[in-house]
PAZAPA-4460 file (N, C-alpha, C; in steps of 0.05 Angstrom, whole numbers, plus 32768, in hexadecimal, padded with zeros to 4 digits):
% residues 324
    n_x    n_y    n_z   ca_x   ca_y   ca_z    c_x    c_y    c_z   seq   type   mol
   830F   7D4D   92AC   8329   7D4F   92B7   8347   7D46   92A4     1      M     A
   8336   7D34   9297   8343   7D1C   927E   8343   7D3A   9272     2      L     A
   8335   7D43   9266   832F   7D64   9252   8337   7D73   9258     3      A     A
   8349   7D77   926E   834D   7D8F   9277   8374   7D87   9277     4      E     A
   8377   7D6F   927A   8396   7D71   927F   839C   7D70   925C     5      A     A
   8388   7D67   924D   839B   7D6D   922C   8392   7D85   9221     6      E     A
   838D   7D9B   922F   8387   7DAA   922B   83A1   7DC5   922D     7      I     A
   83B3   7DAD   924E   83BE   7DBE   9261   83DF   7DB0   9255     8      E     A
   83E5   7D96   9244   83F0   7D7B   924C   8402   7D92   922A     9      A     A
   8406   7DA0   9222   8421   7DB0   920F   842A   7DB2   9229    10      E     A
   8442   7DA8   9229   845F   7DB2   923B   8465   7DB7   9259    11      G     A
   844E   7DA7   9258   8446   7D98   9276   8452   7D89   9280    12      L     A
   8465   7D7F   9292   847C   7D63   929B   8489   7D68   92B8    13      A     A
   846E   7D63   92BA   8474   7D5F   92DE   8483   7D4D   92EF    14      P     A
   848F   7D5D   9304   84A2   7D4A   930D   848A   7D37   9329    15      W     A
   847F   7D45   9332   846C   7D3A   9345   844A   7D3A   9338    16      T     A
   8437   7D27   934C   841C   7D24   9342   8410   7D26   9360    17      I     A
   83F9   7D2F   9363   83ED   7D2F   9377   83D0   7D2B   9375    18      F     A
   83C6   7D0B   937D   83AD   7D08   9374   8398   7D14   938D    19      F     A
   838A   7D29   938B   837D   7D29   93A6   8365   7D3F   93A5    20      G     A
   835C   7D4E   93BD   834C   7D60   93B0   8337   7D52   93B7    21      G     A
   8322   7D3D   93C8   8319   7D34   93D5   8320   7D0D   93D0    22      G     A
   8311   7CFB   93CC   8315   7CE6   93D3   8311   7CD1   93B8    23      T     A
   832B   7CCE   93AD   8339   7CC1   938E   8338   7CAA   938E    24      P     A
   833D   7C99   93A8   8336   7C82   93AA   831C   7C72   93B5    25      S     A
   8305   7C8B   93B8   82EF   7C84   93AE   82E5   7C72   9393    26      A     A
   82FC   7C7B   9384   82EE   7C6E   936A   82F7   7C57   9367    27      L     A
   82E5   7C43   9353   82EC   7C2C   9356   8313   7C19   9338    28      S     A
   8315   7C15   9342   832E   7C04   933E   8331   7C0B   9315    29      T     A
   8314   7C0D   930F   8317   7C0C   92F2   831C   7C27   92F1    30      S     A
   8306   7C2F   92F9   830D   7C54   92F5   8322   7C63   92F7    31      Q     A
   832B   7C60   9307   834D   7C65   930E   8352   7C58   92F8    32      L     A
   8364   7C49   92F3   8369   7C42   92D9   8360   7C54   92C5    33      Q     A
   8351   7C52   92BC   8349   7C5F   92A1   834B   7C7E   92B1    34      Y     A
   834F   7C86   92BA   8351   7CAF   92C9   836F   7CB0   92C5    35      L     A
   8383   7C9F   92D3   8394   7CA3   92D6   83A1   7C91   92C3    36      I     A
   839F   7C7B   92A8   83A6   7C7D   9295   839F   7C90   9281    37      G     A
   838B   7C9F   9284   8385   7CB8   927B   839E   7CD0   9275    38      G     A
   839A   7CD0   9293   83AE   7CE6   9296   83CC   7CE6   928D    39      L     A
   83D9   7CC8   9289   83F1   7CBF   9286   83EF   7CC4   9258    40      R     A
   83E3   7CC2   9259   83DD   7CC1   923C   83E8   7CDA   922F    41      E     A
   83D7   7CF8   9241   83DA   7D15   923B   83E9   7D1B   9243    42      R     A
   83FB   7D15   925E   840A   7D29   9268   8423   7D15   926A    43      V     A
   843F   7D1C   9264   845E   7D1C   926B   845A   7D0F   927A    44      D     A
   8460   7CF0   9288   8468   7CE9   92A5   8485   7CE7   92A9    45      F     A
   849C   7CEA   928C   84B5   7CE1   9294   84C5   7CEA   92A4    46      S     A
   84BE   7D04   92B8   84C0   7D14   92C2   84BA   7D18   92EA    47      E     A
   84A6   7CF9   92EA   84A1   7CFE   9305   84AD   7CE2   930F    48      V     A
   84AD   7CFB   9321   84BE   7CE6   933C   84AE   7CE0   9359    49      R     A
   8495   7CEF   934D   8488   7CE1   936E   846C   7CE8   9366    50      E     A
   8453   7CD6   9369   843B   7CD5   9360   842A   7CCB   937F    51      F     A
   8417   7CEA   9383   840B   7CD3   939E   83F1   7CDE   939B    52      T     A
   83E4   7CC6   93A8   83C2   7CC4   93B0   83B8   7CBE   93BD    53      L     A
   83A7   7CD2   93C0   8393   7CCE   93DC   8388   7CBA   93DE    54      E     A
   8390   7CB5   93FB   8370   7C98   93FC   8363   7C9C   941D    55      M     A
   834B   7C98   9417   8339   7C98   942E   8338   7C83   9435    56      N     A
   833E   7C81   9451   833F   7C5C   945D   832C   7C49   9459    57      P     A
   8317   7C51   9456   82FD   7C3D   9458   82FE   7C36   942E    58      A     A
   8312   7C3F   9423   830D   7C3B   9406   8329   7C2D   93F4    59      T     A
   8338   7C1E   940E   8352   7C1C   9400   8349   7BF8   93FB    60      V     A
   8355   7BEA   93E8   8357   7BD3   93EA   8374   7BC4   93E1    61      S     A
   837B   7BAF   93D4   8396   7B97   93CD   8391   7BA1   93B0    62      L     A
   837C   7B9E   93A7   8375   7BA8   9386   837D   7BB8   937E    63      E     A
   8373   7BD0   938A   8376   7BFC   938A   838C   7BF6   9381    64      K     A
   839C   7BF2   93A9   83B9   7BF5   93A6   83CC   7BEE   938C    65      A     A
   83C5   7BCE   938B   83DA   7BC9   9379   83D4   7BCE   935B    66      K     A
   83B6   7BE0   935A   83BB   7BEA   932C   83CB   7BFC   933D    67      A     A
   83C9   7C14   934B   83C1   7C26   9350   83F0   7C30   934B    68      L     A
   83FD   7C17   9360   841B   7C17   9353   8417   7C0D   9335    69      L     A
   8409   7C03   9332   841C   7BF9   9311   8412   7C19   9300    70      A     A
   8404   7C36   930C   83FA   7C3F   92F0   840F   7C50   92F9    71      L     A
   8422   7C47   9312   8436   7C69   931B   8435   7C6A   9336    72      G     A
   8425   7C67   933F   841B   7C77   935B   8431   7C6F   936E    73      V     A
   843D   7C82   936E   8454   7C72   938B   8457   7C8C   93A9    74      N     A
   843D   7C94   93AE   8441   7C97   93C6   8423   7C99   93CF    75      R     A
   841F   7C93   93EC   8402   7C92   93ED   83FB   7CA6   9404    76      V     A
   83E2   7CB9   9406   83DE   7CC7   941D   83C4   7CBA   942E    77      S     A
   83C2   7CB7   9440   83B0   7CAB   9449   83A4   7CBC   9463    78      M     A
   838C   7CBB   945E   837D   7CD6   9481   8370   7CC5   948D    79      G     A
   8384   7CBA   94A0   837C   7CB5   94B5   836C   7CBD   94CF    80      V     A
   8375   7CD0   94CD   8374   7CE9   94E3   8374   7CE5   94FC    81      Q     A
   8368   7CCC   9505   836B   7CBE   952A   836B   7CA3   9516    82      S     A
   8365   7C9B   9532   8369   7C86   9541   8351   7C7A   954F    83      W     A
   834C   7C92   9557   8338   7C9B   956D   830F   7C8A   9568    84      D     A
   8301   7C74   956D   82E5   7C7D   9563   82D7   7C8B   9560    85      E     A
   82D9   7C9D   957E   82CB   7CAF   9586   82D2   7CC7   9576    86      E     A
   82EB   7CC7   9570   82F0   7CE2   9560   82F3   7CE1   9544    87      L     A
   82F0   7CC6   9533   82E6   7CC7   951F   82CF   7CCB   9513    88      L     A
   82B8   7CCC   952E   82A1   7CC0   9526   829E   7CEF   952F    89      K     A
   82AF   7CF3   953A   82A0   7D1D   953D   82B7   7D21   9521    90      T     A
   82C7   7D17   9511   82C9   7D21   9505   82B9   7D18   94E6    91      L     A
   82AA   7D06   94F0   8295   7D05   94D9   82A3   7CEF   94BF    92      G     A
   82B3   7CE4   94CE   82C9   7CCC   94BA   82B9   7CB4   94BC    93      R     A
   82B4   7CA9   94A4   82AB   7C89   94A4   82BA   7C79   94A7    94      V     A
   82D5   7C72   94AA   82EE   7C62   94B3   82E4   7C5E   94D0    95      H     A
   82F7   7C49   94D2   82FE   7C41   94F4   8318   7C44   94FC    96      S     A
   831D   7C3E   950B   8340   7C38   9511   8347   7C20   94FE    97      G     A
   833E   7C0C   9502   833D   7BEF   9507   834B   7BEF   94EE    98      T     A
   8332   7BFB   94E2   8335   7BFA   94B9   8347   7C12   94B0    99      Q     A
   8349   7C2A   94BD   836A   7C31   94B1   837D   7C21   94B9   100      A     A
   8381   7C14   94CE   8395   7C04   94C8   83A0   7BE8   94BB   101      R     A
   838A   7BE6   94B1   8387   7BC0   9497   838B   7BD5   9483   102      R     A
   837F   7BF0   9480   8382   7BFA   9467   83A8   7BF9   9467   103      S     A
   83A3   7C13   9480   83C9   7C1A   9478   83DD   7BF9   9471   104      Y     A
   83CD   7BE1   947E   83E4   7BC8   9481   83E6   7BC3   945F   105      E     A
   83C4   7BC5   9451   83BF   7BAC   9433   83D7   7BCA   9425   106      I     A
   83D8   7BEF   9428   83EC   7BEF   9422   840E   7BDF   9413   107      L     A
   840F   7BE4   942E   842E   7BD8   942C   8429   7BC1   9429   108      R     A
   8410   7BA8   942B   8417   7B8B   941A   8418   7B92   9404   109      E     A
   840A   7BA8   93FA   840B   7BAC   93D6   842D   7BB2   93CE   110      A     A
   8434   7BCC   93E0   844B   7BD1   93D1   8456   7BEE   93DB   111      G     A
   843D   7BF7   93E7   8447   7C1F   93DB   845F   7C1A   93E3   112      V     A
   8467   7C2D   93D0   8489   7C31   93F4   848A   7C47   9400   113      P     A
   846C   7C59   93F8   8475   7C6A   93FC   8458   7C77   9411   114      N     A
   8453   7C6E   9427   8440   7C80   943F   8430   7C93   944E   115      V     A
   8429   7CA2   9449   841F   7CBC   945C   840E   7CBB   946A   116      N     A
   8403   7CC0   9489   83F0   7CBE   9493   83E7   7CDE   94A0   117      L     A
   83D2   7CDA   94A0   83CD   7CFD   949D   83BB   7CF7   94B8   118      D     A
   83C3   7D0C   94D6   83BE   7D06   94E9   83AB   7D20   94F0   119      L     A
   838B   7D2F   9503   8390   7D40   9507   8384   7D47   951C   120      I     A
   838B   7D63   952F   8389   7D6A   9549   8383   7D7E   954F   121      F     A
   8373   7D77   9566   8362   7D91   956A   834A   7D90   9565   122      G     A
   8345   7D70   9569   8329   7D67   9564   8310   7D74   9575   123      I     A
   8300   7D7A   957A   82EF   7D83   9596   82E8   7D63   95A8   124      P     A
   82F1   7D71   95C6   82F3   7D50   95C9   8306   7D45   95D4   125      G     A
   8313   7D49   95C1   833A   7D38   95C9   8342   7D41   95D7   126      Q     A
   8358   7D2D   95F1   8368   7D30   95FC   8384   7D2D   95F8   127      D     A
   8395   7D39   9604   83B9   7D39   9604   83B6   7D1D   95FB   128      R     A
   83A2   7D09   9614   83B2   7CEB   9610   83A2   7CDD   95FF   129      G     A
   8392   7CE4   95EA   8389   7CDC   95CF   839A   7CDA   95BD   130      Q     A
   83AE   7CF3   95BC   83B9   7D02   95A6   83D3   7CF4   95AF   131      W     A
   83DA   7CEE   95C1   83F9   7CE3   95C4   83EF   7CBF   95B9   132      I     A
   83D9   7CBD   95BA   83DC   7C9A   95B6   83D6   7CA1   959D   133      E     A
   83C4   7CB4   9589   83C4   7CB2   956F   83D8   7CB5   955D   134      S     A
   83EC   7CBE   9569   840A   7CBF   9569   8414   7CAD   9576   135      L     A
   841B   7CA5   9580   841F   7C81   9586   841A   7C73   9574   136      R     A
   8408   7C73   9562   83F9   7C57   955A   8400   7C59   953C   137      Q     A
   8408   7C76   953B   8411   7C7E   9519   8429   7C71   951B   138      T     A
   842F   7C83   9528   8459   7C72   9526   845E   7C52   9530   139      V     A
   844C   7C47   9534   844C   7C35   9537   8444   7C21   9528   140      A     A
   8433   7C2C   950F   843A   7C1F   94EF   8452   7C24   94E8   141      L     A
   8467   7C38   94E5   847A   7C3A   94E0   8477   7C4D   94C2   142      D     A
   8464   7C6C   94B8   8456   7C73   949E   8473   7C7C   94A0   143      P     A
   8476   7C7B   947E   8490   7C8C   9475   8493   7CB3   947E   144      D     A
   8479   7CB4   947A   8469   7CDB   9482   8455   7CD4   9496   145      H     A
   8458   7CEB   94A9   843C   7CF3   94AE   8437   7D0E   94B1   146      I     A
   8415   7D1A   94B1   8418   7D32   94A8   8402   7D35   94CE   147      S     A
   8406   7D50   94D3   83FE   7D4C   94EB   83ED   7D70   94ED   148      A     A
   83D8   7D6F   94E4   83C7   7D8A   94EE   83BC   7D8D   94F7   149      Y     A
   83AA   7DA0   9506   83A0   7DB5   9516   8382   7DB1   9501   150      C     A
   8370   7DA5   950C   835F   7DA8   9509   834A   7DC9   94F6   151      L     A
   833D   7DCD   94E6   833D   7DEC   94D4   8328   7DE8   94D3   152      T     A
   8316   7E02   94D9   82FC   7E0A   94CB   82F7   7E18   94B9   153      Y     A
   8302   7E18   94A2   82FA   7E1E   9482   82E6   7E21   9476   154      E     A
   82D7   7E38   946E   82C1   7E37   9460   82BD   7E27   9444   155      E     A
   82AA   7E26   9451   829D   7E0A   942F   82AB   7DE9   943D   156      D     A
   82A4   7DE6   944A   82B8   7DD2   945B   829A   7DC1   9469   157      T     A
   82A0   7DAA   946C   828C   7D99   9482   8296   7DA9   949A   158      E     A
   82A9   7DA1   94A8   82B1   7DAC   94C4   82AC   7DD0   94C2   159      Y     A
   82A8   7DE1   94B2   82A5   7DF4   94B2   8288   7DFF   94C3   160      F     A
   8275   7DF4   94AE   8257   7DE3   94B6   8252   7DD8   94C5   161      E     A
   825C   7DCD   94D1   8257   7DC2   94F1   825C   7DD7   950C   162      R     A
   8281   7DE6   9500   827F   7DF7   9515   826A   7E09   9513   163      F     A
   825B   7E0E   94FE   824F   7E26   94FB   8231   7E2C   9509   164      R     A
   8228   7E11   9503   8211   7DFC   9520   8217   7DEA   952D   165      R     A
   8234   7DFB   9538   8239   7E00   955C   824B   7DDC   955F   166      G     A
   823D   7DC0   954A   8242   7DAB   9552   8266   7DA4   955A   167      E     A
   8269   7DC7   9549   828F   7DB6   9558   829A   7DD2   955F   168      L     A
   82A9   7DD1   957A   82B4   7DE0   9588   82C9   7DE4   958E   169      V     A
   82DF   7DF0   957F   82F4   7DE8   9589   8306   7DF4   959E   170      P     A
   8320   7DE9   95A9   832A   7DF7   95C2   8346   7DF7   95BB   171      V     A
   834F   7E0D   95AF   835E   7E1E   95A5   8372   7E19   95BA   172      T     A
   836A   7E1F   95DB   837B   7E22   95EB   83A4   7E04   95EC   173      E     A
   8392   7DEC   95E4   839E   7DCB   95E2   83AE   7DD5   95CE   174      T     A
   83A8   7DE8   95B5   83B5   7DDE   9592   83CB   7DD9   959A   175      D     A
   83E1   7DF1   95A5   83FF   7DF8   95A8   8404   7DE1   95B6   176      A     A
   83FE   7DC7   95C4   83FC   7DC1   95D3   8405   7DA3   95C8   177      D     A
   83F8   7D99   95B9   83E9   7D8D   95AC   8401   7D8C   9594   178      F     A
   8410   7DA7   9582   8419   7DA1   957B   8430   7D9C   9583   179      F     A
   843D   7DAD   959C   844B   7DA9   95A2   8457   7D7B   95AF   180      E     A
   8440   7D75   95B2   8441   7D55   95B8   844F   7D47   959F   181      V     A
   8439   7D51   9588   8441   7D44   956A   8461   7D4F   9568   182      A     A
   8474   7D63   9570   848B   7D5E   9565   849B   7D58   9571   183      M     A
   848F   7D4C   958D   84AD   7D48   959A   84A7   7D26   959C   184      D     A
   848E   7D23   9590   8487   7D03   958E   8493   7CF8   9579   185      T     A
   8490   7D05   955B   849B   7D01   9545   84B0   7D03   9541   186      L     A
   84C2   7D1C   9548   84DC   7D1F   954A   84EB   7D00   955A   187      E     A
   84EB   7D00   956B   84F7   7CE8   9583   84E9   7CD0   9571   188      Q     A
   84D9   7CC3   9560   84D4   7CB7   954F   84E2   7CB6   9533   189      A     A
   84F3   7CC5   9533   8504   7CC5   9517   84F0   7CD2   9502   190      G     A
   84E5   7CE1   950C   84D3   7CF4   94EE   84DC   7D0A   94EF   191      Y     A
   84E8   7D15   94DC   84F4   7D38   94D2   84DD   7D49   94D8   192      R     A
   84DC   7D56   94E5   84BD   7D6F   94D9   84D7   7D8A   94C4   193      Q     A
   84C6   7D7C   94B7   84D6   7D91   9495   84BE   7DA0   9495   194      Y     A
   84A4   7DAC   949A   848F   7DBB   948F   8488   7DC1   94B2   195      E     A
   8476   7DD1   94AE   845F   7DD5   94D3   844E   7DB8   94D1   196      I     A
   8448   7DAA   94C4   8432   7D9C   94C2   843F   7D7D   94BF   197      S     A
   8463   7D83   94B3   8464   7D60   94A7   8470   7D56   94AF   198      N     A
   8479   7D40   94B0   848E   7D37   94AF   8498   7D1A   94AB   199      Y     A
   84B0   7D27   94A5   84BE   7D00   948F   84C8   7CEF   94A3   200      A     A
   84C6   7CD6   9496   84EC   7CD3   9497   8505   7CDD   947F   201      K     A
   8516   7CD7   9486   852F   7CE6   946F   852F   7CDA   9460   202      P     A
   8526   7CEA   944F   8523   7CEE   9430   8500   7CD9   9425   203      G     A
   84EB   7CDD   943C   84D7   7CDB   9433   84C7   7CEB   9430   204      R     A
   84D6   7D0D   9432   84BF   7D22   9430   84AE   7D22   9417   205      E     A
   849D   7D2D   9415   848B   7D2E   9403   8498   7D46   93EA   206      C     A
   8495   7D39   93D6   84A6   7D49   93C1   848B   7D61   93B8   207      L     A
   847C   7D56   93B5   8463   7D70   93A1   8462   7D77   93B6   208      H     A
   845C   7D77   93D7   845A   7D8C   93E3   846F   7DA7   93E8   209      N     A
   8484   7DA0   93E0   8498   7DA7   93E3   84A0   7DBA   93D8   210      L     A
   848C   7DB1   93C7   8498   7DC4   939C   8484   7DDD   93AE   211      G     A
   846E   7DD6   93BC   8462   7DF0   93B6   8469   7E06   93CA   212      Y     A
   8479   7DF9   93E6   848A   7E07   93F3   84A4   7E19   93E8   213      W     A
   84A6   7E12   93CE   84C0   7E0D   93C7   84B1   7E2E   93B0   214      Q     A
   849D   7E30   93A8   8491   7E3C   9394   848F   7E35   9381   215      G     A
   8495   7E13   9376   8496   7E15   9358   846F   7E11   934D   216      S     A
   8473   7E13   9338   8461   7E18   9324   844C   7DF7   9333   217      D     A
   8434   7DF8   932A   8420   7DE5   932C   8411   7DE4   9315   218      Y     A
   8406   7DCE   930A   83E8   7DCC   92FC   83DA   7DBA   9309   219      A     A
   83BF   7DCC   930C   83AA   7DBD   9316   8394   7DBA   9301   220      G     A
   838B   7D95   9307   836B   7D8C   92FD   8358   7D8D   9308   221      F     A
   8342   7D8E   92F9   831E   7D8A   9301   8318   7DA5   9313   222      G     A
   82FD   7D9D   9323   82F7   7DB0   9328   82FB   7DC0   9346   223      P     A
   82FC   7DD5   9344   8315   7DE5   935D   8332   7DDE   935E   224      S     A
   833A   7DD6   9344   8358   7DCF   934A   835E   7DEF   9343   225      A     A
   8375   7DF7   934D   838A   7E0B   9344   83A5   7E04   932F   226      V     A
   83B1   7E1A   9333   83C1   7E20   9325   83C9   7E30   931D   227      S     A
   83F3   7E2E   9325   83FE   7E43   9324   841A   7E43   9312   228      T     A
   8411   7E4C   92F6   8425   7E50   92E6   842F   7E69   92D5   229      R     A
   8442   7E71   92D4   8455   7E85   92BF   8446   7E9C   92CF   230      G     A
   8444   7E9B   92E7   8438   7EB9   92F8   841C   7EC1   92F4   231      G     A
   8412   7EA5   92EE   83EB   7EA5   92EC   83E7   7E8D   9303   232      W     A
   83C8   7E99   930D   83BF   7E89   9320   83A1   7E82   9317   233      R     A
   839C   7E67   9313   8381   7E6B   9310   8374   7E54   931D   234      R     A
   8362   7E5B   9325   8340   7E43   9338   8333   7E38   9320   235      K     A
   832E   7E20   9321   831E   7E16   9309   82FD   7E1C   9319   236      N     A
   82E3   7E18   9304   82C9   7E1F   931A   82C6   7E06   932C   237      L     A
   82B8   7E0D   9340   82B6   7DF2   9356   82A5   7DE4   9356   238      A     A
   8291   7DEE   933C   8277   7DDB   9332   8282   7DC9   931D   239      D     A
   827C   7DAC   932A   8284   7D93   9313   827B   7D91   92F8   240      T     A
   8259   7D9A   92F5   824C   7DA2   92DD   825C   7DB0   92CD   241      E     A
   825C   7DD2   92D9   825F   7DE5   92CF   8281   7DE9   92BC   242      A     A
   8296   7DD7   92D9   82AA   7DCF   92D3   82B1   7DC8   92B5   243      Y     A
   829C   7DAB   92B4   829B   7D9E   9299   8297   7D9F   9283   244      T     A
   8283   7DA9   9284   826E   7DBA   926F   828C   7DC7   925F   245      Q     A
   8294   7DE2   9271   82A6   7DF7   9269   82BE   7DE7   9260   246      R     A
   82CC   7DD0   9260   82E6   7DC5   925B   82D9   7DB3   9243   247      V     A
   82C2   7DA4   9243   82C6   7D93   9224   82B8   7DAB   9211   248      L     A
   82B2   7DC7   920F   82A5   7DD7   9201   82C6   7DE9   91F8   249      V     A
   82E0   7DE4   9208   82E8   7DF1   9206   82E6   7E11   921B   250      G     A
   82DD   7E10   9220   82D7   7E29   922C   82E0   7E44   924D   251      G     A
   82DE   7E44   9256   82E8   7E53   9263   82E4   7E51   9286   252      D     A
   82F7   7E32   9290   82F0   7E26   929F   82FA   7E30   92B3   253      R     A
   8305   7E53   92BD   8311   7E53   92D4   82FA   7E6E   92EA   254      F     A
   82FC   7E67   92FF   82EB   7E73   9315   82FB   7E91   9315   255      E     A
   830F   7E8D   931B   831E   7EA3   9320   833D   7EAA   930D   256      T     A
   8348   7EBB   9305   835C   7EBE   92F5   836E   7ED3   9302   257      L     A
   8386   7ECA   9303   8396   7EE1   931C   83B5   7EE5   9312   258      E     A
   83B7   7EF6   9306   83D3   7EFA   9304   83E6   7F00   9314   259      R     A
   83F4   7EF8   9328   840E   7EFB   9342   8426   7F0C   9334   260      L     A
   841B   7F25   9345   8435   7F3F   9349   8454   7F2F   9355   261      D     A
   8469   7F3E   9350   8485   7F30   9363   8481   7F35   9386   262      A     A
   8469   7F45   9385   846C   7F4C   93A9   8457   7F35   93A6   263      E     A
   8444   7F29   9396   8438   7F0E   93A4   8447   7F00   93A6   264      T     A
   845D   7EF4   9392   845B   7EDC   9398   8478   7EE2   93A3   265      L     A
   8487   7EF7   93B3   8492   7EF6   93C3   8489   7EF1   93D8   266      R     A
   8476   7EFA   93E9   8467   7EFB   93F9   8465   7ED7   9401   267      F     A
   845E   7ED2   93E9   8452   7EA5   93E7   8460   7E9E   93F0   268      E     A
   8474   7EA0   93DC   8492   7E94   93E4   8499   7E8C   93FC   269      S     A
   849D   7EAB   9409   84AD   7EB4   9422   8498   7EA2   943D   270      L     A
   847E   7EA6   9439   8472   7E9B   9443   846F   7E7F   9451   271      S     A
   846C   7E7A   9434   846D   7E54   9438   8486   7E4E   943C   272      L     A
   84A0   7E5D   9435   84B2   7E44   9443   84C0   7E4E   9455   273      G     A
   84AF   7E68   9461   84B7   7E60   9486   84A9   7E49   9494   274      L     A
   849A   7E4A   9484   848E   7E2E   9492   84A1   7E0F   948E   275      R     A
   84B4   7E13   947F   84C3   7DF4   9480   84E1   7DF4   9491   276      T     A
   84EE   7DD9   9492   8505   7DDC   94A5   851B   7DF4   9499   277      R     A
   8520   7DF1   9479   8531   7E03   9473   852C   7E24   9474   278      E     A
   8516   7E2C   9477   850D   7E49   9478   851E   7E55   945A   279      G     A
   851E   7E74   946C   851B   7E81   944C   853B   7E96   9444   280      V     A
   8548   7E9F   943A   8563   7EB8   9441   854F   7EC7   944E   281      P     A
   8561   7ED1   946D   8565   7EEB   9473   8564   7EFF   946A   282      S     A
   8570   7F03   944C   856A   7F13   944D   8556   7F20   9440   283      D     A
   8543   7F11   9443   851B   7F19   9433   8513   7F2A   9442   284      S     A
   851F   7F2D   945C   8512   7F3A   9476   851F   7F55   947D   285      F     A
   850D   7F66   948D   8519   7F7A   9498   8521   7F6F   94AB   286      D     A
   8541   7F7C   94B2   8557   7F6A   94BD   854D   7F80   94DF   287      E     A
   853A   7F87   94E6   8533   7F9D   94FD   851B   7F82   950F   288      G     A
   850E   7F7F   94F8   84F3   7F65   9502   8502   7F4E   94FE   289      R     A
   8517   7F3F   94F9   8524   7F29   94FA   852A   7F29   9514   290      L     A
   8541   7F3E   9510   8550   7F3D   9531   853D   7F39   9547   291      R     A
   8525   7F44   9546   8513   7F4B   955A   8509   7F2F   9565   292      T     A
   84FC   7F24   9549   84EE   7F0B   9550   8509   7EEF   9552   293      L     A
   851E   7EF9   9551   8530   7EE6   9550   853D   7EEE   9575   294      A     A
   8542   7F06   9578   853A   7F06   95A1   8523   7EF7   95A6   295      A     A
   8510   7EF9   95A7   84F9   7EE8   95AF   84F8   7ED0   95B5   296      H     A
   8505   7EBF   95A2   850A   7EA5   959D   84FB   7EA3   9580   297      G     A
   84EE   7EB0   956D   84E2   7EA0   9563   84EC   7E9A   954B   298      F     A
   8500   7EA3   953F   850E   7E91   9527   8532   7E96   9531   299      V     A
   8533   7E88   9527   854B   7E82   9521   8560   7E8F   9502   300      G     A
   8576   7E9D   950D   8582   7EA8   94EE   85A0   7E99   94F5   301      I     A
   85A2   7E89   94DC   85C8   7E76   94D0   85C1   7E6E   94B6   302      S     A
   85E7   7E73   94AA   85E0   7E70   9495   85D3   7E82   9484   303      D     A
   85CD   7E9B   948B   85C3   7EA7   947B   85A4   7E9E   9471   304      G     A
   8594   7E8E   9485   857E   7E87   9482   856A   7E85   9499   305      R     A
   854E   7E95   94A0   853F   7E91   94B3   852A   7E7D   94BA   306      V     A
   8531   7E74   94D1   8518   7E6A   94D7   850B   7E60   94E6   307      T     A
   84EF   7E53   94EF   84EC   7E53   94FC   84F2   7E42   9517   308      L     A
   84F3   7E4F   9531   84F5   7E44   9547   84DA   7E31   9550   309      T     A
   84EA   7E23   9568   84D6   7E0A   956E   84BE   7E28   9577   310      R     A
   84B7   7E36   9588   84A4   7E49   958E   84A8   7E58   9577   311      Q     A
   84AE   7E5C   9569   849E   7E6E   954C   848E   7E57   9532   312      G     A
   8493   7E3B   9539   8484   7E29   952E   8468   7E28   9541   313      R     A
   8464   7E32   9557   8450   7E34   9568   843B   7E54   9558   314      L     A
   8444   7E5A   954C   8437   7E7C   954A   8443   7E85   952D   315      V     A
   8444   7E6C   951D   8451   7E6F   9506   844A   7E88   94EA   316      A     A
   8425   7E83   94EB   8415   7E9E   94E7   8429   7EBC   94EB   317      D     A
   8419   7EBF   950C   8426   7EDA   9512   8445   7EE2   9510   318      Q     A
   8453   7ECE   950B   8476   7ED7   950E   8476   7EE7   94ED   319      V     A
   8461   7EC9   94D6   846B   7EDA   94BC   845F   7EF1   94BB   320      T     A
   843F   7EF7   94C7   8438   7F0C   94C3   844F   7F22   94C8   321      T     A
   8454   7F29   94DF   846D   7F35   94E9   8483   7F3F   94DD   322      E     A
   848F   7F20   94C3   84A1   7F2E   94B3   84A1   7F34   9499   323      L     A
   8486   7F31   9491   847C   7F37   9473   8462   7F4E   947C   324      L     A
***
């Protein structure tokens, strides 16, 4: 990763950094210091406003948290997923609810100023009461930001393989209800739903994710990392050994290289923008389709902007398909 950062460093002055794509907190404190310290030596950090690092509750320590703060990390995203022990086992997580709670307390004790907790609903076997309790326990901890995602089964993931083997069976008819429960519970607790799956206290929105949703360029380092810069999208090789060998010899490290035309950029900008609270300009869409969706209660139109209504958020993908 550091070798790639050195190649790409010229002219790069990020305003957000997100260190994730796996479990970076599994690294030791000294390894994180080496890696982040090396990144700081190669990339201009002068404009960085938000530096997020993903942490697994099983890999949190006070020493590590304090070291990360000293390295400039000012936001931690921790994958709690659930506080229920049986549901955590279903997900194959190695941490317990008790451990996750203690890890959160350690982050606060260390002085981490901005903490996000990730939750998952739609877990096989999860009932409405368990989801409500998971939300209640999360709100009680008073994190700055909460992400609530529906469990998905994407290819090349452990969940997909378990789904394929019949170990995980989704119950999609409850997903909409769970989503509405999250909206109600978190909004009532003072968290603003600024994107379909993300809720934050005022001023605590994730700047990095906002950059994606607003169509900003970004540079990704490491195996499988994706970059979108200057109208080009590149995805690095997924195989770590092959990626490392290519980078060290200055070879082609890309698995895919795609020129993004104006129509692709427009589609991505509008489809991502629709997911946000601010929405997108209403003149971006066919007026007839827009008015039909508005008449059926799926979108709202105000001050030249179109946003998804509560009903529209439940079927966001279908609304986006209809508009685009």
